[in-house]
C-alpha positions in Angstrom: -7.9 -6.2 15.5 -9.1 -3.1 13.1 -12.6 -3.3 14.4 -11.5 -3.4 18.1 -8.9 -0.8 17.7 -11.2 2.0 17.9 -13.5 0.8 20.7 -10.0 0.2 22.5 -8.8 3.8 21.9 -12.3 5.1 22.9 -12.1 3.1 26.0 -8.6 4.0 26.6 -9.1 7.5 26.1 -12.2 7.9 28.4 -9.9 6.0 31.0 -7.4 8.8 30.9 -9.6 11.5 30.7 -11.5 10.6 34.1 -7.7 10.3 35.5 -7.1 13.5 34.3 -9.9 14.9 35.9 -9.2 13.3 39.7 -5.6 14.0 39.5 -3.5 17.1 41.1 -2.0 19.1 43.1 -5.1 19.9 45.3 -5.1 16.8 47.3 -9.3 16.6 46.7 -10.3 12.7 46.9 -12.2 10.5 43.5 -15.8 10.9 45.1 -15.3 14.7 46.2 -13.7 15.7 42.6 -17.0 14.0 41.1 -19.5 15.6 43.7 -17.6 19.0 43.0 -17.9 18.5 39.1 -21.1 17.5 39.1 -23.3 19.2 42.0 -20.9 22.0 42.5 -22.1 22.1 45.8 -18.6 22.8 47.1 -17.1 26.7 45.7 -13.0 25.8 46.5 -13.3 22.2 45.1 -16.2 23.5 42.4 -13.4 26.1 40.8 -10.6 23.2 40.9 -12.7 21.0 38.6 -14.7 23.1 36.5 -12.2 25.5 35.8 -8.9 24.4 35.9 -8.9 20.6 35.3 -12.2 19.9 33.0 -10.6 22.4 30.6 -7.2 21.3 30.6 -8.3 17.8 30.4 -10.8 18.7 27.1 -8.1 20.7 25.8 -5.3 17.5 26.0 -7.8 15.7 24.2 -8.8 18.4 21.4 -5.1 19.3 20.9 -4.4 15.1 20.9 -6.9 14.6 18.4 -6.2 17.8 16.3 -1.8 16.8 16.1 -3.0 12.7 15.1 -5.0 13.4 12.9 -3.6 16.1 11.2 -0.1 14.1 11.2 -2.0 10.9 9.4 -3.5 13.2 6.9 0.0 14.8 6.2 1.5 11.3 6.1 -1.4 9.8 3.8 -1.3 12.8 1.3 2.6 12.4 0.3 2.9 8.8 1.1 5.2 9.3 3.6 5.7 8.5 7.3 8.0 10.8 7.8 5.7 13.9 7.5 4.3 15.6 10.2 2.0 18.4 10.6 4.4 21.2 11.2 6.5 20.1 8.0 3.7 23.1 6.0 5.0 26.2 8.3 1.7 26.4 10.0 3.1 25.6 13.6 6.3 27.7 13.3 3.8 30.8 11.5 1.8 30.4 14.6 4.2 30.2 17.2 5.6 33.4 15.4 2.4 35.3 16.1 2.4 34.6 19.9 5.5 35.5 20.2 4.7 39.1 18.8 2.4 39.1 21.2 3.9 38.5 23.9 7.1 41.2 22.6 5.0 43.9 22.1 2.9 43.6 25.6 -0.2 42.9 23.4 -1.0 39.4 24.8 -1.5 40.9 28.2 -3.6 43.8 26.9 -6.3 41.5 26.2 -7.4 38.5 27.2 -7.3 36.6 24.4 -4.8 38.4 22.4 -2.1 35.4 22.6 -4.4 32.8 21.4 -6.0 34.9 18.2 -2.3 36.6 17.6 -1.3 32.5 16.6 -4.5 32.1 14.9 -3.5 34.7 12.6 0.3 33.6 12.2 -1.3 30.9 10.8 -4.2 31.7 8.8 -0.5 34.4 6.8 1.0 30.6 6.7 -2.0 29.4 4.7 -2.2 32.1 2.1 1.9 32.1 1.7 2.0 28.4 1.2 -1.5 28.8 -1.3 0.4 31.0 -3.1 4.1 29.6 -3.2 3.0 25.8 -4.2 0.6 27.4 -6.7 -2.7 26.3 -8.3 -1.0 23.3 -10.0 1.6 22.4 -7.8 2.6 18.9 -6.7 3.3 17.3 -3.0 7.1 18.2 -3.9 6.1 21.7 -4.4 4.0 22.2 -1.2 7.1 20.6 0.9 9.2 23.0 -0.4 6.2 26.0 0.2 6.1 24.4 3.8 9.9 24.5 4.4 10.3 28.2 3.2 7.4 29.3 4.9 8.5 27.2 8.2 12.2 28.5 8.1 11.1 32.0 7.6 8.6 32.2 11.1 11.7 30.2 13.2 14.3 32.6 11.9 11.8 35.6 12.5 11.2 34.0 15.8 14.7 33.5 16.7 15.4 37.0 15.6 12.4 38.8 18.5 14.1 36.9 20.9 17.8 37.9 20.0 16.5 41.9 19.5 13.7 41.4 23.1 15.1 44.1 25.5 13.2 42.6 28.2 14.3 39.7 29.7 10.9 38.9 31.2 9.1 39.0 27.9 11.9 36.5 26.2 11.8 34.4 28.7 8.1 34.0 28.7 8.4 33.3 25.5 10.4 30.4 25.5 8.5 28.7 28.3 5.1 29.4 26.1 6.5 27.8 22.7 7.7 24.3 24.8 4.0 23.8 25.3 1.7 23.4 28.1 -1.8 23.4 29.1 -1.4 24.7 32.7 -3.9 27.9 33.0 -6.3 27.3 30.5 -9.8 27.6 30.5 -13.2 27.1 29.5 -12.9 30.3 26.9 -9.7 28.4 25.1 -11.4 25.6 25.0 -14.2 27.4 23.2 -11.8 29.1 21.2 -10.6 26.2 19.7 -12.8 23.7 19.5 -14.5 25.2 15.9 -11.3 25.5 14.4 -10.8 21.9 15.2 -13.7 21.0 14.4 -13.9 22.3 11.2 -10.3 20.8 10.4 -11.4 17.5 11.2 -14.7 17.6 9.2 -12.3 18.6 6.0 -9.3 15.8 6.4 -12.3 13.3 7.3 -14.5 13.7 4.4 -10.9 13.4 2.2 -10.1 9.9 3.3 -11.1 8.0 0.6 -9.4 10.4 -1.5 -6.1 9.5 0.4 -6.8 5.9 0.2 -6.8 6.5 -3.8 -3.7 8.3 -3.7 -1.6 5.3 -2.7 -1.7 4.2 -5.8 -0.4 6.9 -7.0 -1.3 10.7 -8.3 -1.6 9.3 -11.9 -3.6 6.1 -10.5 -5.9 8.6 -7.9 -6.8 11.0 -10.5 -7.9 8.2 -13.1 -10.1 7.5 -10.4 -11.5 10.4 -10.0 -9.7 12.3 -7.5 -9.2 16.1 -7.8 -5.8 16.9 -6.9 -5.5 20.1 -6.8 -8.7 19.9 -4.6 -7.8 17.6 -2.8 -4.2 19.7 -1.6 -6.0 22.9 -1.1 -8.3 21.1 1.4 -5.7 19.3 3.2 -3.5 22.3 3.8 -6.6 23.8 5.1 -7.8 21.5 7.1 -4.4 20.5 8.7 -3.9 24.5 9.1 -7.2 25.2 11.0 -6.2 22.2 13.5 -2.7 22.8 13.8 -3.0 26.5 14.0 -5.9 25.8 16.9 -4.0 23.4 18.8 -0.8 25.9 18.9 -2.6 28.8 19.5 -3.8 27.2 23.2 -1.2 25.0 24.0 2.0 26.1 22.3 4.3 24.4 20.6 4.3 20.2 21.3 6.0 18.4 18.9 6.2 14.6 17.9 2.6 14.0 18.2 1.9 14.0 14.7 5.0 12.1 13.8 4.6 9.4 16.3 1.0 8.2 16.6 0.3 7.4 13.2 3.5 5.6 12.4 2.7 3.4 15.6 -1.5 2.8 14.9 0.1 2.2 11.1 0.6 -1.2 11.3 -2.9 -1.9 13.1 -5.0 -0.8 10.7 -3.3 -2.1 7.6 -1.8 0.8 6.5 -5.4 2.2 4.9 -5.6 6.3 5.4 -9.5 6.5 5.7 -8.5 3.9 8.7 -5.6 5.5 10.4 -7.3 9.2 10.4 -9.8 8.2 13.2 -7.7 5.9 14.5 -4.5 8.6 15.0 -7.3 11.1 16.4 -7.9 9.1 19.1 -4.9 7.7 19.3 -3.2 11.4 19.9 -6.1 12.4 22.0 -4.9 9.5 24.0 -0.8 10.4 23.8 -1.8 14.2 24.8 -3.5 12.6 27.9 -1.4 10.8 28.8 2.2 13.2 28.8 -0.4 16.0 30.3 -1.0 13.2 33.5 2.6 12.7 33.6 3.7 16.0 33.7 2.1 16.6 37.2 3.4 13.7 38.5 7.2 14.3 37.7 8.3 16.6 39.2 4.9 19.2 39.8 7.2 21.8 41.7 9.2 22.4 39.1 6.2 22.8 36.5 7.6 20.1 33.4 6.2 21.2 30.3 4.6 19.0 28.2 6.4 20.1 24.8 9.3 18.7 26.2 7.9 15.3 27.5 6.5 14.5 24.0 9.7 15.4 22.6 11.2 13.4 25.1 9.3 10.0 24.6 9.1 11.1 20.9 12.8 11.7 20.2 13.5 8.0 20.2 10.8 7.0 18.9 11.7 9.1 15.6 15.3 7.7 16.0 13.7 4.2 15.4 11.4 4.9 12.8 14.4 6.4 11.2 16.6 2.9 11.7 13.8 0.9 10.8 13.5 2.8 7.3 17.2 2.6 6.6 16.9 -1.1 7.3 14.6 -1.7 4.9 16.2 0.0 2.4 14.2 3.7 2.1 
């Protein structure tokens, strides 16, 4: 089953990607959609396909892969199925950067002010986490540092909303924080892709170290794993991916928690096998959710992050119940 999992997930993502390109309110037939995408012989249809649907589908793949892979890496490093990418505070800090850009009007002054501000917030979070955790801190220190940074970012975000004199800016902030892929362009794809690709490369190269870590930190160290270096690379890789995903799509929760949990029994609980599977599975989940928001209440603009939370929360409760039943 493990050998077939990646091909099956890849075929699923390919099918969902095609469906994402063909489904939308424009009312285009599949033949017309593909012709407009490939040949570009129809102005309006080509605009819809190349400037609206294609960037949205590509971002769904990138964001889903980033969150799924980051979640699997965090769970592998902390050896805890309840860990998720937001645990180290990067997503909250990225959201704070975006909120400040919206509140100050900076987001409206420049085309990429919003995603760049979110990326800046993620960079600040990384620096704070590394400073708080220290060079010799272990996994518990990393968790505490992440919780502190996340709490501070959440408090400052609430403060900005509380003191906002402009109700329209506050409304825009709230809607952005719900997460969405609507009105994204290829520029957003090109902005996020390098950071996500770099983070994925960093995390995937640490797969064997995460496998060794399942035996415990002492055993991993005796096998030649440099724990401080592993932690540094993990923080940088997760921050790069989650920061970029949050910058272009807003806050989308539960993907990094649910996907590794669902796929873990299928790969024998090995982090090295779970990492690529979670990346592809995350892409499939976000693609499915993004297709669903177009079909469910299309006239009300249901937010992607809201739907993933509605789906992820029951699964999270099931995980809690299962963990309690096992006496953990």
